[in-house]
C-alpha positions as a Markdown table, in Angstrom:
| # | Residue | x | y | z |
|---|---|---|---|---|
| 1 | Met | 114.0 | 81.8 | 99.8 |
| 2 | Gly | 113.6 | 83.8 | 102.9 |
| 3 | Arg | 114.2 | 87.5 | 103.3 |
| 4 | Pro | 116.4 | 89.6 | 105.6 |
| 5 | Gly | 114.8 | 92.8 | 106.9 |
| 6 | Pro | 116.3 | 96.2 | 106.6 |
| 7 | Arg | 118.3 | 97.8 | 109.4 |
| 8 | Val | 116.3 | 100.3 | 111.3 |
| 9 | Asp | 116.5 | 102.7 | 114.3 |
| 10 | Leu | 115.4 | 100.9 | 117.5 |
| 11 | Arg | 115.0 | 103.9 | 119.8 |
| 12 | Val | 111.3 | 103.5 | 120.5 |
| 13 | Arg | 109.2 | 103.1 | 123.7 |
| 14 | Ser | 106.6 | 100.6 | 124.9 |
| 15 | Ala | 103.1 | 100.9 | 123.6 |
| 16 | Pro | 99.9 | 98.7 | 123.9 |
| 17 | Val | 99.4 | 95.8 | 121.6 |
| 18 | Ala | 96.7 | 96.1 | 119.0 |
| 19 | Ser | 94.1 | 93.4 | 118.1 |
| 20 | Arg | 95.1 | 90.5 | 115.8 |
| 21 | Thr | 93.2 | 91.8 | 112.8 |
| 22 | Gly | 95.8 | 92.0 | 110.0 |
| 23 | Glu | 99.3 | 93.1 | 110.7 |
| 24 | Arg | 100.2 | 95.2 | 113.7 |
| 25 | Thr | 103.4 | 96.8 | 115.1 |
| 26 | Leu | 104.4 | 96.1 | 118.7 |
| 27 | Arg | 106.6 | 98.8 | 120.2 |
| 28 | Leu | 108.9 | 97.4 | 122.9 |
| 29 | Ala | 111.3 | 98.7 | 125.4 |
| 30 | Gly | 114.3 | 97.9 | 123.2 |
| 31 | Gly | 112.9 | 98.0 | 119.7 |
| 32 | Trp | 109.9 | 97.0 | 117.6 |
| 33 | Ala | 108.3 | 93.9 | 116.0 |
| 34 | Arg | 105.5 | 93.4 | 113.5 |
| 35 | Ile | 103.0 | 90.7 | 114.0 |
| 36 | Gly | 100.5 | 89.1 | 111.7 |
| 37 | Pro | 99.2 | 85.6 | 110.8 |
| 38 | Trp | 101.9 | 83.2 | 109.6 |
| 39 | Gln | 101.0 | 81.8 | 106.1 |
| 40 | Asp | 97.4 | 82.9 | 106.8 |
| 41 | His | 97.1 | 80.5 | 109.8 |
| 42 | Ala | 94.8 | 82.2 | 112.3 |
| 43 | Asp | 96.5 | 80.7 | 115.4 |
| 44 | Val | 100.2 | 81.0 | 114.4 |
| 45 | Ala | 101.8 | 84.4 | 114.6 |
| 46 | His | 104.6 | 85.6 | 112.3 |
| 47 | Leu | 106.9 | 87.8 | 114.3 |
| 48 | Val | 108.9 | 90.1 | 112.0 |
| 49 | Leu | 111.9 | 91.7 | 113.7 |
| 50 | Pro | 114.9 | 93.7 | 112.5 |
| 51 | Thr | 117.4 | 91.0 | 111.3 |
| 52 | Glu | 120.4 | 92.3 | 113.4 |
| 53 | Ala | 118.7 | 93.9 | 116.4 |
| 54 | Val | 119.4 | 92.3 | 119.8 |
| 55 | Leu | 116.5 | 92.9 | 122.1 |
| 56 | Pro | 117.0 | 92.8 | 125.9 |
| 57 | Pro | 115.5 | 89.8 | 127.7 |
| 58 | Arg | 112.6 | 91.9 | 129.1 |
| 59 | Ala | 111.6 | 93.0 | 125.6 |
| 60 | Val | 111.5 | 89.4 | 124.4 |
| 61 | Gln | 109.4 | 88.3 | 127.4 |
| 62 | Asp | 107.1 | 91.3 | 126.8 |
| 63 | Cys | 106.8 | 90.5 | 123.1 |
| 64 | Ala | 105.9 | 86.8 | 123.7 |
| 65 | Ala | 103.3 | 87.9 | 126.3 |
| 66 | Arg | 101.7 | 90.3 | 123.8 |
| 67 | Val | 101.6 | 87.7 | 121.1 |
| 68 | Arg | 99.9 | 85.3 | 123.5 |
| 69 | Ala | 97.5 | 88.0 | 124.6 |
| 70 | Ser | 96.5 | 88.5 | 121.0 |
| 71 | Gly | 95.1 | 85.0 | 120.9 |
| 72 | Phe | 97.9 | 83.1 | 119.0 |
| 73 | Thr | 99.0 | 79.7 | 120.3 |
| 74 | Ala | 102.3 | 79.6 | 118.4 |
| 75 | Val | 104.8 | 81.9 | 116.8 |
| 76 | Val | 107.4 | 81.9 | 114.0 |
| 77 | Thr | 110.0 | 84.6 | 113.7 |
| 78 | Ser | 111.5 | 86.2 | 110.6 |
| 79 | Pro | 115.2 | 85.3 | 109.9 |
| 80 | Leu | 117.5 | 86.6 | 112.6 |
| 81 | Thr | 121.3 | 86.7 | 113.1 |
| 82 | Met | 122.5 | 84.3 | 115.8 |
| 83 | Ala | 123.2 | 87.3 | 118.0 |
| 84 | Ala | 119.7 | 88.6 | 117.6 |
| 85 | Ala | 118.3 | 85.1 | 118.1 |
| 86 | Ala | 120.2 | 84.5 | 121.4 |
| 87 | Pro | 117.7 | 86.2 | 123.8 |
| 88 | Phe | 114.8 | 84.4 | 122.1 |
| 89 | Leu | 116.6 | 81.0 | 122.5 |
| 90 | Glu | 117.1 | 81.9 | 126.2 |
| 91 | Ala | 113.4 | 82.6 | 126.5 |
| 92 | Gly | 112.5 | 79.1 | 125.2 |
| 93 | Phe | 112.3 | 79.5 | 121.4 |
| 94 | Val | 113.9 | 76.8 | 119.3 |
| 95 | Val | 115.6 | 77.0 | 115.9 |
| 96 | Arg | 113.2 | 75.8 | 113.2 |
| 97 | Glu | 115.6 | 76.3 | 110.3 |
| 98 | His | 119.1 | 77.5 | 109.6 |
| 99 | Leu | 119.6 | 79.8 | 106.5 |
| 100 | His | 122.5 | 80.8 | 104.4 |
| 101 | Leu | 122.9 | 84.6 | 104.0 |
| 102 | Leu | 124.5 | 85.8 | 100.8 |
| 103 | Val | 125.6 | 89.2 | 99.6 |
| 104 | Gln | 126.6 | 90.9 | 96.4 |
| 105 | Arg | 128.5 | 94.2 | 96.3 |
| 106 | Leu | 127.2 | 96.4 | 93.5 |
| 107 | Glu | 130.4 | 98.3 | 92.6 |
| 108 | Arg | 130.0 | 97.0 | 89.1 |
| 109 | Ala | 126.9 | 96.9 | 86.9 |
| 110 | Pro | 125.3 | 93.5 | 86.6 |
| 111 | Pro | 125.4 | 91.9 | 83.1 |
| 112 | Ala | 123.4 | 93.7 | 80.5 |
| 113 | Pro | 120.1 | 92.0 | 79.6 |
| 114 | Thr | 120.2 | 89.6 | 76.7 |
| 115 | Pro | 117.2 | 88.2 | 74.7 |
| 116 | Gly | 115.6 | 85.7 | 77.0 |
| 117 | Pro | 112.5 | 85.3 | 79.3 |
| 118 | Leu | 110.0 | 88.1 | 79.2 |
| 119 | Leu | 109.6 | 90.2 | 82.3 |
| 120 | Arg | 107.1 | 92.9 | 83.2 |
| 121 | Arg | 105.8 | 94.9 | 86.2 |
| 122 | Ala | 103.4 | 92.9 | 88.4 |
| 123 | Trp | 99.8 | 94.0 | 88.3 |
| 124 | Arg | 97.5 | 93.9 | 91.3 |
| 125 | Gly | 95.5 | 91.2 | 89.6 |
| 126 | Asp | 98.6 | 89.0 | 89.5 |
| 127 | Arg | 98.7 | 88.5 | 93.3 |
| 128 | Ala | 96.5 | 85.5 | 93.5 |
| 129 | Val | 98.4 | 83.8 | 90.7 |
| 130 | Val | 101.7 | 84.7 | 92.3 |
| 131 | Thr | 100.6 | 83.3 | 95.7 |
| 132 | Ala | 99.6 | 80.1 | 94.0 |
| 133 | Leu | 102.8 | 79.6 | 92.1 |
| 134 | Asp | 104.8 | 80.4 | 95.3 |
| 135 | Gly | 102.9 | 77.5 | 96.9 |
| 136 | Arg | 104.0 | 75.2 | 94.2 |
| 137 | Ala | 107.6 | 76.4 | 94.2 |
| 138 | Phe | 108.2 | 75.9 | 98.0 |
| 139 | Pro | 107.6 | 73.3 | 100.7 |
| 140 | Pro | 104.7 | 74.0 | 103.1 |
| 141 | Ala | 106.9 | 75.7 | 105.8 |
| 142 | Trp | 108.2 | 78.2 | 103.3 |
| 143 | Arg | 105.1 | 79.3 | 101.4 |
| 144 | Leu | 104.3 | 82.9 | 101.7 |
| 145 | Gly | 100.5 | 83.0 | 101.6 |
| 146 | Asn | 98.7 | 86.3 | 101.2 |
| 147 | Ser | 100.0 | 87.8 | 104.4 |
| 148 | Gly | 103.6 | 86.8 | 103.6 |
| 149 | Leu | 103.4 | 88.4 | 100.1 |
| 150 | His | 102.1 | 91.6 | 101.8 |
| 151 | Glu | 105.0 | 91.6 | 104.2 |
| 152 | Ala | 107.5 | 91.2 | 101.4 |
| 153 | Leu | 106.0 | 94.1 | 99.5 |
| 154 | Thr | 105.9 | 96.4 | 102.5 |
| 155 | Ala | 109.1 | 95.5 | 104.3 |
| 156 | Thr | 111.2 | 98.3 | 102.8 |
| 157 | Pro | 110.6 | 101.9 | 101.7 |
| 158 | Ser | 111.2 | 101.1 | 98.0 |
| 159 | Val | 110.1 | 97.9 | 96.3 |
| 160 | Arg | 110.1 | 96.3 | 92.9 |
| 161 | Phe | 107.6 | 93.6 | 92.0 |
| 162 | Arg | 108.3 | 91.8 | 88.7 |
| 163 | Val | 106.9 | 88.7 | 87.1 |
| 164 | Gly | 108.2 | 86.5 | 84.3 |
| 165 | His | 105.9 | 85.2 | 81.6 |
| 166 | Arg | 105.9 | 83.2 | 78.3 |
| 167 | Pro | 105.3 | 84.7 | 74.9 |
| 168 | Arg | 101.7 | 85.3 | 74.0 |
| 169 | Asn | 100.7 | 84.5 | 77.6 |
| 170 | Pro | 101.1 | 87.3 | 80.2 |
| 171 | Gly | 100.2 | 85.0 | 83.1 |
| 172 | Pro | 103.1 | 84.9 | 85.6 |
| 173 | Val | 105.2 | 81.7 | 85.8 |
| 174 | Ala | 107.9 | 83.4 | 88.0 |
| 175 | Tyr | 108.3 | 86.5 | 90.2 |
| 176 | Ala | 110.7 | 88.5 | 92.3 |
| 177 | Val | 110.2 | 91.0 | 95.0 |
| 178 | Thr | 113.2 | 93.3 | 95.6 |
| 179 | Gly | 113.4 | 95.9 | 98.4 |
| 180 | Arg | 115.7 | 98.8 | 99.1 |
| 181 | Ala | 116.4 | 100.7 | 102.3 |
| 182 | Gly | 119.1 | 103.4 | 101.8 |
| 183 | Ser | 122.2 | 101.8 | 100.3 |
| 184 | Asp | 121.1 | 98.2 | 101.2 |
| 185 | Gly | 119.1 | 96.1 | 98.8 |
| 186 | Tyr | 117.2 | 92.9 | 99.6 |
| 187 | Leu | 116.1 | 90.2 | 97.2 |
| 188 | Gln | 113.0 | 89.5 | 99.4 |
| 189 | Arg | 111.5 | 86.7 | 97.3 |
| 190 | Leu | 112.2 | 84.8 | 94.2 |
| 191 | Ala | 110.1 | 81.9 | 92.9 |
| 192 | Val | 109.7 | 80.0 | 89.7 |
| 193 | Asp | 106.8 | 77.7 | 88.9 |
| 194 | Pro | 108.1 | 74.1 | 88.7 |
| 195 | Thr | 106.7 | 73.9 | 85.2 |
| 196 | Ala | 109.0 | 76.8 | 84.1 |
| 197 | Arg | 112.2 | 75.7 | 85.7 |
| 198 | Gly | 115.3 | 75.6 | 83.4 |
| 199 | Glu | 113.9 | 78.3 | 81.2 |
| 200 | Gly | 116.1 | 81.1 | 82.6 |
| 201 | Phe | 113.4 | 83.0 | 84.6 |
| 202 | Gly | 115.4 | 82.9 | 87.9 |
| 203 | Arg | 118.6 | 84.4 | 86.4 |
| 204 | Ala | 116.7 | 87.0 | 84.5 |
| 205 | Leu | 114.8 | 88.2 | 87.6 |
| 206 | Val | 117.9 | 88.3 | 89.7 |
| 207 | His | 119.8 | 90.4 | 87.1 |
| 208 | Asp | 116.7 | 92.7 | 86.8 |
| 209 | Ser | 116.7 | 93.1 | 90.6 |
| 210 | Leu | 120.4 | 93.9 | 90.8 |
| 211 | Arg | 120.2 | 96.5 | 87.9 |
| 212 | Trp | 117.3 | 98.2 | 89.6 |
| 213 | Leu | 119.1 | 98.4 | 93.0 |
| 214 | Arg | 122.3 | 99.8 | 91.5 |
| 215 | Arg | 120.4 | 102.3 | 89.4 |
| 216 | His | 118.7 | 103.6 | 92.6 |
| 217 | Gly | 121.9 | 103.9 | 94.7 |
| 218 | Ala | 122.1 | 100.6 | 96.5 |
| 219 | Arg | 125.6 | 99.4 | 97.2 |
| 220 | Thr | 124.9 | 95.8 | 98.4 |
| 221 | Cys | 122.2 | 93.2 | 97.9 |
| 222 | Phe | 121.4 | 90.5 | 100.4 |
| 223 | Val | 119.5 | 87.3 | 100.0 |
| 224 | Asn | 118.9 | 84.3 | 102.2 |
| 225 | Thr | 117.9 | 80.7 | 101.4 |
| 226 | Gln | 117.4 | 77.4 | 103.0 |
| 227 | Ala | 120.6 | 75.5 | 103.8 |
| 228 | Asp | 119.6 | 72.6 | 101.6 |
| 229 | Asn | 118.3 | 74.7 | 98.7 |
| 230 | His | 121.2 | 73.8 | 96.4 |
| 231 | Thr | 119.5 | 75.0 | 93.2 |
| 232 | Ala | 119.1 | 78.5 | 94.7 |
| 233 | Leu | 122.6 | 78.5 | 96.0 |
| 234 | Arg | 124.0 | 77.6 | 92.5 |
| 235 | Leu | 121.8 | 80.3 | 90.9 |
| 236 | Tyr | 123.0 | 83.0 | 93.4 |
| 237 | Ala | 126.6 | 82.0 | 93.0 |
| 238 | Ala | 126.3 | 82.2 | 89.2 |
| 239 | Cys | 124.8 | 85.7 | 89.6 |
| 240 | Gly | 127.8 | 86.9 | 91.7 |
| 241 | Phe | 126.6 | 86.4 | 95.3 |
| 242 | Glu | 129.0 | 85.4 | 98.0 |
| 243 | Arg | 128.0 | 83.3 | 101.0 |
| 244 | Leu | 128.6 | 85.1 | 104.4 |
| 245 | Pro | 130.2 | 83.0 | 107.1 |
| 246 | Ser | 127.5 | 83.7 | 109.6 |
| 247 | Gly | 124.0 | 82.7 | 108.5 |
| 248 | Leu | 120.5 | 83.3 | 109.9 |
| 249 | Ala | 118.0 | 81.3 | 111.8 |
| 250 | Val | 114.2 | 81.1 | 111.9 |
| 251 | Leu | 112.9 | 80.5 | 115.4 |
| 252 | Gly | 109.6 | 79.2 | 116.7 |
| 253 | Ala | 107.8 | 78.6 | 120.0 |
| 254 | Glu | 104.5 | 77.2 | 121.4 |
| 255 | Leu | 102.7 | 79.9 | 123.6 |
């Protein structure tokens, strides 16, 4: 499952690019972008942009030049609307994958919890285990890695990081990262270890995320997933999400 970024104010000016050590923010003529290694690959950049922001062509060209100057040889973007993707496509980027975008309106409280899978707050020591189970849950192109997990946990002002575990064993077998920015919520990431599928962890984590968002004033929750991830689509539909007619796209380019 991918993750839409929060809406943000784009009224910023140009600034010099920083070095490639860790994640950095690029300030552009028409907005901003964050850059860091993609899935911990040293030569491939992950370019994180506001999901709906349409950058002018000069900002796209400037952004690509800065990424190249930082020593990367290729770049992968975060999920973008087709309008936001258009100037990148004109600049030579290509679509790597189409995603479905789903939404749930939080006018009504999600179902009350029933006895089922055990959930708890994620501990800092869980991160290595979570990254490993994420790698087992997704194909290579969708694995988060350490840098991707960091991005998911820092993409919004408020975040909830929960794991699911079995009785008498606190080790995570599933996890969810949920973010909130104002009245918008984002199910940033949901993964269940293949050995724990069918045990209800996915549904329990989704309902936990929705209750947290509603309790903290969110009115909507967005989630995206691969077009062919039918298991995830069935889960989200069962949890009350509706598929939006316009999806998202992940783009890429060689530099």
